[in-house]
C-alpha positions in Angstrom: 102.5 155.8 98.5 101.1 158.0 95.7 102.5 155.7 93.0 100.2 152.8 94.1 97.4 152.3 91.5 93.9 152.0 92.8 92.5 149.3 90.5 90.6 146.5 92.2 91.0 142.8 91.9 94.7 142.6 90.9 95.6 139.1 92.0 98.4 138.1 89.6 101.9 137.6 91.0 103.1 140.4 88.7 100.6 142.8 90.1 101.2 142.3 93.8 103.5 145.2 94.2 100.9 147.5 92.5 98.0 146.7 94.8 96.1 148.9 97.2 98.3 148.6 100.3 95.5 147.9 102.8 91.8 147.6 103.5 90.2 146.7 106.8 87.1 145.8 108.8 86.7 147.4 112.2 84.9 145.3 114.8 83.4 148.4 116.4 82.7 151.9 115.2 85.1 154.2 117.2 87.9 151.7 116.7 87.4 151.9 113.0 88.1 155.6 113.1 91.3 154.9 115.0 92.7 153.2 111.9 91.7 156.3 109.8 93.9 158.3 112.1 96.9 156.0 111.8 96.7 155.8 108.0 96.2 159.6 107.8 99.5 160.0 109.8 101.2 157.7 107.3 100.2 160.0 104.5 97.6 157.7 103.0 94.2 158.9 101.8 91.7 156.6 103.5 87.9 156.4 103.6 85.8 154.5 106.2 82.5 153.2 104.9 79.6 152.5 107.2 78.4 149.8 104.9 80.5 147.7 102.5 81.2 149.8 99.4 80.3 148.5 95.9 83.1 148.4 93.3 81.1 151.1 91.4 81.2 153.5 94.3 84.9 152.9 94.8 85.7 153.5 91.2 83.4 156.4 90.6 83.6 158.6 93.7 86.7 157.3 95.6 89.1 156.2 92.9 91.9 158.4 94.3 92.0 156.7 97.8 94.9 154.6 98.9 93.0 152.5 101.5 89.5 151.9 102.7 87.7 150.4 105.7 84.3 149.1 106.7 82.9 149.9 110.1 81.3 146.9 111.7 79.9 145.5 114.9 81.9 142.3 115.2 82.8 143.0 118.8 79.2 142.7 119.9 78.3 139.6 117.9 77.9 135.9 118.8 80.1 133.4 116.9 77.0 132.4 114.8 76.3 136.1 114.0 80.0 136.6 113.2 79.9 133.7 110.6 77.0 135.4 108.8 78.6 138.9 109.0 82.2 138.3 108.4 82.5 135.6 105.8 81.0 137.5 102.9 82.8 140.7 104.1 86.2 138.9 104.1 85.5 137.6 100.6 84.6 141.1 99.4 87.8 142.6 101.0 89.9 139.8 99.5 88.4 140.6 96.0 89.4 144.2 96.5 93.0 143.1 95.9 94.7 144.8 98.8 98.2 143.6 99.9 97.0 143.5 103.6 93.4 142.8 104.8 93.2 143.9 108.5 90.6 142.6 110.9 90.8 145.5 113.3 90.1 144.8 117.0 90.2 146.9 120.1 93.7 147.6 121.5 92.5 146.1 124.8 91.6 142.8 123.1 88.2 142.6 124.9 86.4 139.6 123.6 85.0 136.3 124.8 84.0 132.9 123.4 80.4 134.1 123.2 80.8 137.8 122.3 83.1 139.3 119.7 85.3 136.2 119.5 88.6 137.1 118.0 89.2 133.3 117.7 86.1 132.9 115.5 87.2 135.8 113.3 90.6 134.1 112.9 89.0 130.8 111.9 87.0 132.5 109.2 90.0 134.5 108.0 92.1 131.4 107.9 89.6 129.7 105.6 89.1 132.6 103.3 92.7 133.9 103.0 94.9 130.9 103.8 98.6 131.8 104.0 101.4 130.5 106.2 100.0 132.2 109.4 97.9 135.1 110.6 100.0 137.9 112.1 98.5 139.1 115.4 99.7 142.5 116.6 97.8 144.4 119.4 100.3 146.7 121.1 100.2 150.5 120.2 102.8 152.6 122.1 101.1 155.7 120.7 97.9 154.7 122.6 99.7 153.3 125.7 99.2 149.7 124.8 102.0 147.2 125.2 102.5 143.4 124.8 105.4 141.8 126.6 106.1 138.0 126.5 102.6 137.6 125.3 101.0 139.5 128.2 99.1 142.7 127.4 99.2 146.0 129.2 97.1 149.2 128.8 97.2 152.7 130.1 94.1 154.2 131.7 93.5 157.3 129.4 96.1 159.7 128.1 99.0 159.8 130.5 97.3 157.3 132.9 99.1 154.5 134.7 99.8 151.3 132.8 98.1 148.2 134.1 98.3 144.5 133.2 95.1 143.7 131.3 93.6 141.5 134.0 94.2 144.2 136.6 93.1 147.2 134.5 90.5 149.3 136.4 88.2 149.4 133.4 88.9 146.3 131.2 89.0 143.8 134.1 85.5 144.9 135.0 84.1 145.3 131.5 80.3 144.6 131.7 80.2 142.4 128.7 83.8 141.0 128.1 85.7 141.4 131.3 89.4 140.6 130.8 90.5 138.1 133.4 93.5 136.9 131.5 96.4 139.1 130.4 98.3 136.4 128.4 96.7 136.9 124.9 97.6 133.3 123.9 95.7 131.9 126.8 92.8 134.2 126.3 92.6 133.3 122.6 92.8 129.6 123.4 89.4 129.9 125.1 87.9 131.0 121.8 89.6 128.8 119.2 91.6 125.6 118.7 93.9 127.4 116.3 97.5 127.5 117.5 99.2 130.8 118.5 102.9 131.2 118.7 104.9 134.2 119.9 107.7 136.4 118.6 108.7 138.0 121.8 110.4 141.2 122.6 113.9 139.7 122.7 113.4 138.1 119.3 112.5 141.5 117.8 115.9 142.9 118.8 118.9 143.1 116.5 119.3 143.4 112.8 116.6 142.8 110.2 118.3 139.6 109.2 118.5 138.4 112.8 114.8 139.1 113.4 113.8 137.4 110.1 115.8 134.3 111.1 114.2 134.0 114.5 110.7 134.4 112.9 111.4 131.6 110.5 112.6 129.3 113.2 109.4 129.9 115.2 107.3 129.2 112.1 109.3 126.0 111.4 109.3 124.8 114.9 105.7 125.5 116.0 103.8 125.7 112.7 101.3 128.1 114.2 98.0 129.4 112.7 98.6 132.8 114.4 101.8 134.5 115.3 101.6 137.1 118.1 104.1 140.0 118.0 105.3 141.6 121.2 105.3 145.4 121.2 107.1 147.7 123.6 108.3 150.7 121.6 108.3 152.2 118.2 111.5 150.5 117.2 110.2 147.0 117.9 106.8 148.0 116.4 108.6 148.9 113.1 110.5 145.6 113.2 107.2 143.7 113.5 105.7 145.8 110.6 108.7 144.9 108.4 108.0 141.2 109.0 104.3 141.6 108.2 104.9 143.6 105.1 107.4 141.2 103.7 105.0 138.3 104.4 102.3 140.3 102.5 104.6 140.5 99.5 104.4 136.7 99.2 100.6 136.4 99.5 97.5 137.2 97.5 96.2 139.3 100.3 97.6 138.7 103.8 95.0 138.5 106.5 96.1 140.2 109.7 94.4 140.6 113.1 95.2 143.5 115.5 94.7 146.9 116.8 95.6 150.1 114.9 99.2 149.2 115.9 99.1 147.2 112.6 98.8 150.5 110.6 101.4 152.3 112.8 103.8 149.4 112.2 103.2 149.3 108.5 103.2 153.1 108.3 106.8 153.2 109.7 107.9 150.8 107.0 106.1 152.6 104.2 107.6 155.9 105.1 111.1 154.5 105.3 110.7 152.7 101.9 109.4 156.0 100.3 112.3 157.9 101.8 110.0 160.0 104.0 111.0 161.2 107.5 108.6 161.8 110.4 108.6 165.5 109.3 107.1 164.5 105.9 103.9 163.6 107.7 103.9 166.5 110.2 101.6 168.6 108.1 98.9 166.0 108.7 99.0 166.5 112.4 98.0 170.2 112.4 94.8 170.8 114.4 92.0 172.3 112.3 90.5 175.0 114.6 86.7 175.4 114.9 85.7 179.0 114.1 82.1 178.2 113.1 80.3 178.1 116.4 79.6 176.0 119.5 80.3 172.3 119.8 77.6 169.7 120.3 78.7 166.7 122.4 76.6 163.6 122.6 77.7 161.1 125.2 76.4 157.6 125.7 79.7 156.6 127.4 80.0 155.8 131.1 83.8 155.3 131.3 85.9 157.0 134.0 87.9 158.8 131.2 84.7 160.3 129.8 83.6 161.2 133.3 86.7 163.3 133.8 86.3 164.9 130.4 82.7 165.9 131.1 83.6 167.4 134.5 86.5 169.4 133.0 84.4 170.7 130.1 81.6 171.8 132.5 84.3 173.8 134.5 85.4 175.3 131.2 81.9 176.7 130.5 80.2 173.9 128.6 76.5 173.4 129.4 75.6 169.9 130.6 72.2 168.4 129.9 71.4 165.0 131.4 69.2 162.8 129.2 65.9 162.0 131.0 66.4 158.3 130.5 63.3 157.1 132.4 61.0 159.5 130.6 62.6 158.8 127.3 62.1 155.1 127.5 58.5 155.3 128.7 55.9 155.2 125.9 53.7 157.6 127.8 56.3 160.3 128.3 59.0 159.8 125.6 57.6 162.3 123.1 57.4 165.1 125.6 60.9 164.2 127.0 62.4 164.2 123.5 60.9 167.6 122.7 62.0 169.1 126.0 65.5 167.8 125.6 65.8 169.2 122.1 64.4 172.6 123.0 66.8 173.0 125.9 69.9 172.0 123.9 68.8 174.2 121.0 68.3 177.2 123.3 71.9 177.0 124.6 73.5 176.3 121.3 71.7 179.2 119.6 73.2 181.4 122.3 76.7 180.3 121.4 77.3 177.8 124.3 78.8 174.4 123.7 76.5 171.7 125.0 77.1 168.2 126.4 74.0 165.9 126.2 74.9 162.9 128.4 73.2 159.7 129.6 75.5 159.3 132.7 78.4 161.1 134.2 80.5 158.0 134.8 80.6 154.3 135.9 79.4 155.1 139.4 76.4 157.3 138.3 73.4 156.2 140.4 71.2 156.5 137.3 72.8 153.5 135.7 71.5 151.0 138.2 68.1 152.8 138.4 67.7 152.6 134.7 68.4 148.8 134.7 65.5 148.4 137.1 63.3 150.6 135.0 64.1 148.7 131.8 63.6 145.4 133.5 60.1 146.5 134.7 59.2 147.5 131.2 60.4 144.2 129.7 63.3 145.8 127.9 66.6 143.8 127.9 69.6 145.8 129.1 71.5 144.9 125.9 68.8 146.7 124.0 69.2 149.9 126.0 72.2 151.2 124.0 70.2 150.7 120.7 67.2 152.6 122.1 69.4 155.4 123.6 71.5 155.6 120.4 68.5 156.0 118.1 67.0 158.7 120.4 70.3 160.6 120.5 70.7 160.2 116.8 67.3 161.8 116.1 68.2 164.6 118.6 71.5 165.3 116.8 69.9 165.2 113.4 67.4 167.9 114.4 69.9 170.1 116.1 72.3 170.0 113.1 69.5 170.5 110.6 68.0 173.5 112.5 71.1 175.3 113.7 73.7 174.4 111.0 76.1 173.0 113.5 79.4 172.2 111.8 81.2 170.0 114.4 79.8 167.3 116.7 81.6 165.0 119.2 80.1 161.7 120.0 81.4 159.7 123.0 80.8 155.9 123.1 81.2 153.3 120.4 77.6 152.1 120.2 76.3 155.7 120.4 78.6 156.7 117.6 77.3 154.0 115.3 73.6 154.8 115.9 74.0 158.6 115.6 76.0 158.5 112.4 73.4 156.2 110.8 70.6 158.6 111.8 72.4 161.4 110.0 72.5 159.4 106.8 76.3 159.3 106.8 77.8 156.6 104.6 81.5 157.3 104.9 84.2 159.3 106.8 87.7 160.6 106.2 90.2 161.9 108.7 91.1 165.5 108.3 93.1 166.2 111.5 94.7 164.6 114.5 93.6 165.7 118.0 94.3 163.2 120.8 95.5 159.6 120.1 92.5 157.5 119.0 90.1 160.4 118.5 90.6 161.9 115.1 88.6 164.8 113.6 86.7 163.4 110.5 84.7 164.8 107.6 81.4 163.0 106.8 80.0 162.0 103.4 76.2 161.9 103.3 73.6 161.9 100.6 71.8 164.6 102.6 73.3 168.0 101.9 72.8 169.2 105.5 75.1 166.5 106.8 77.6 166.2 103.9 80.8 167.7 105.1 79.9 167.7 108.8 82.9 167.5 111.1 82.7 164.6 113.5 84.9 163.2 116.3 83.8 159.7 117.4 85.4 159.0 120.8 85.7 155.6 122.5 85.3 155.5 126.3 89.1 155.3 127.0 90.2 157.9 124.5 91.5 161.4 125.2 92.9 163.5 127.9 90.9 165.3 130.5 90.7 168.5 128.3 89.6 166.5 125.1 86.2 168.2 124.7 87.8 171.6 124.9 90.4 170.6 122.3 87.7 169.4 119.9 85.8 172.6 120.4 88.9 174.4 119.2 89.8 176.0 122.5 93.3 176.2 123.8 
């Protein structure tokens, strides 16, 4: 894709083929880095911004990038908040002149009518971008996510068993957006009156001409606002990507909703068009080993996957330090608790030990329910706890990196990742290596010299194998 010019605002029909291939908005922080990984593997230089970039910033410091993204919080917003957040962002992304504008959602589709409504995002996107229909692609075989006849399935962690979404051990019991419906069309119908059609797994079989003919028949027959693509394997994923890329060639910016499967689908098409094989991108998959000292892990996640990773890392010699949540949230004790936590972590790190600072070991940790009661007694809403914890952990990370010169940090938990990176003054990230699916190693851009170039891994709760912390630390 090196031949693609990076100029902004190319909207003429003659300039469509020369546009930036893709830009995106991620509806949560760790999910936004997932797209970085997929575009990195496609051989495209991509930067993720924590705030919408100005045209001046793109042209002056990042003029050589192929794609860019903006990390957002759409998954936690009400429909009213989404209207205020997304409409101006979508207009900015459209003005950037990319062939595809991707509203990136979680590959487990967790959303509801009142929180992180994908339907609301579709309505805004439909109004801003227009077009024949909005492609909707959620399956990612690389991450263990599959859509079959409109029903969605997800594995539980790397190598875990695959479950239908409404029976998934984590997503069916999600504390904010529990997934009680696996049929994505039915789930979406609870959020919007827009019509969703399906191009199923059987329609995606056959030659390119046959798939194209079936797609056009579905469009003509059902006239949908959104078209959901089934995904089972890489072959069908590429077929879906071909349909999306051809649709983009006819539009002044095609609006697409989906997981990072969108980038994997398009990446397969782009590599084939450029005459590149899988081996051409193999150099991007090499692990960059950490030779510069111990790893700092900051965990605000309570998922069962993270629980297993913490347990394995402690067996491997990491030092675990539980966050004194009650003391940290109490005005009378928070300063002493913060200082004590910092000193303990600093002592171990200075002695060369990798450290895990964690708020809970997993979903069944007794401290979770205890903290809910403590917060309630203090008049603190449970939904505010992640913000308070994230800010506290961000300040802790900032001091440890500043004082010890730590070069690599792993942050577990989407909300925690967002708060910590903001405390570090980081305004952008780029992927520099692939570790486990969904957990890339990134380099940070910051206006503060101590944090500019810091290596970060931002891990969602369901990401990574049991030895993920060790892999990030550079161990074998």
